[in-house]
C-alpha positions as CSV (number, residue, x, y, z in Angstrom):
1,M,0.1,0.1,0.0
2,L,3.1,2.5,0.8
3,L,4.5,1.5,-2.3
4,V,1.2,2.6,-4.2
5,Y,0.9,5.8,-1.9
6,H,4.8,6.9,-3.0
7,K,4.0,6.1,-6.6
8,I,1.3,8.8,-6.8
9,I,2.7,11.2,-4.5
10,M,5.9,11.0,-7.2
11,R,3.7,11.2,-10.1
12,K,2.5,14.5,-8.7
13,L,5.9,15.9,-7.9
14,R,6.7,15.1,-11.1
15,N,4.1,17.3,-12.6
16,Q,5.2,20.1,-10.1
17,T,8.9,20.5,-11.5
18,T,10.7,20.5,-14.3
19,L,13.9,18.1,-14.6
20,N,16.8,19.2,-16.5
21,S,17.1,18.0,-19.7
22,N,20.5,15.7,-19.0
23,Q,18.4,14.5,-15.7
24,F,17.1,10.5,-16.6
25,A,16.2,9.1,-13.4
26,F,12.7,10.1,-12.9
27,K,11.5,10.0,-16.5
28,R,9.3,7.5,-17.8
29,S,11.1,5.5,-20.3
30,A,14.7,6.8,-18.9
31,N,16.6,3.8,-19.7
32,T,15.4,3.9,-23.3
33,I,16.3,7.7,-23.7
34,C,19.2,7.5,-21.9
35,L,20.4,4.4,-24.1
36,A,19.3,6.2,-27.6
37,R,21.5,9.3,-26.5
38,V,24.4,7.1,-25.5
39,E,24.2,5.4,-28.9
40,K,24.1,8.4,-30.9
41,L,27.3,9.9,-28.9
42,R,29.3,6.7,-29.6
43,R,28.1,7.1,-33.3
44,D,29.2,10.6,-33.3
45,G,32.9,9.1,-32.1
46,Y,32.7,9.7,-28.3
47,A,33.7,7.4,-26.1
48,L,31.8,7.4,-22.6
49,T,32.4,6.5,-19.3
50,S,29.4,5.9,-16.6
51,I,29.9,6.5,-13.1
52,D,27.4,5.1,-10.4
53,I,27.8,6.8,-7.0
54,K,26.9,4.6,-4.4
55,N,24.2,5.9,-2.1
56,A,24.0,9.0,-4.0
57,F,20.9,10.3,-2.9
58,N,21.3,9.9,1.2
59,S,24.6,11.7,0.2
60,I,22.9,15.0,-0.3
61,P,22.3,17.0,2.8
62,H,18.7,16.7,3.5
63,S,18.3,20.7,3.9
64,V,19.5,21.0,-0.2
65,I,16.5,18.4,-1.1
66,M,14.1,20.6,0.8
67,D,15.6,23.9,-0.6
68,E,15.5,22.8,-3.8
69,L,12.0,21.7,-3.5
70,R,11.1,24.9,-2.1
71,T,13.0,27.0,-5.3
72,Q,10.9,24.9,-7.5
73,K,7.9,25.9,-5.9
74,V,6.2,22.7,-4.8
75,S,3.5,22.5,-2.8
76,P,3.6,22.7,0.7
77,L,2.0,19.5,1.4
78,Y,4.3,17.7,-0.9
79,I,7.4,19.1,1.1
80,K,5.8,18.2,4.2
81,Y,5.9,14.6,2.7
82,V,9.3,14.3,1.6
83,K,10.6,16.0,4.8
84,S,8.9,12.9,6.6
85,F,10.5,10.4,4.3
86,L,13.7,11.9,5.0
87,E,13.3,12.6,8.4
88,N,15.1,8.9,9.9
89,R,17.6,8.7,6.9
90,H,21.2,9.9,7.7
91,C,23.4,11.3,5.1
């Protein structure tokens, strides 16, 4: 039940904010879009390296996440939800 609720909240947040065009993680068909861009760059002669930063989300200070939500003018209701989600996580 919590997973379904979380997906609904994430969909609503996605509708309230604009992601950078280079951000793939929370977009639909993210893998397909990313692979298409990688293949185009490869055909254009670029060599690519992928870096996966372990525990990247939990490495960001929670205050930075909260400040960015406010900057993006996300609804206070969703900011409260994210804050409660982050409360017992440590970075």
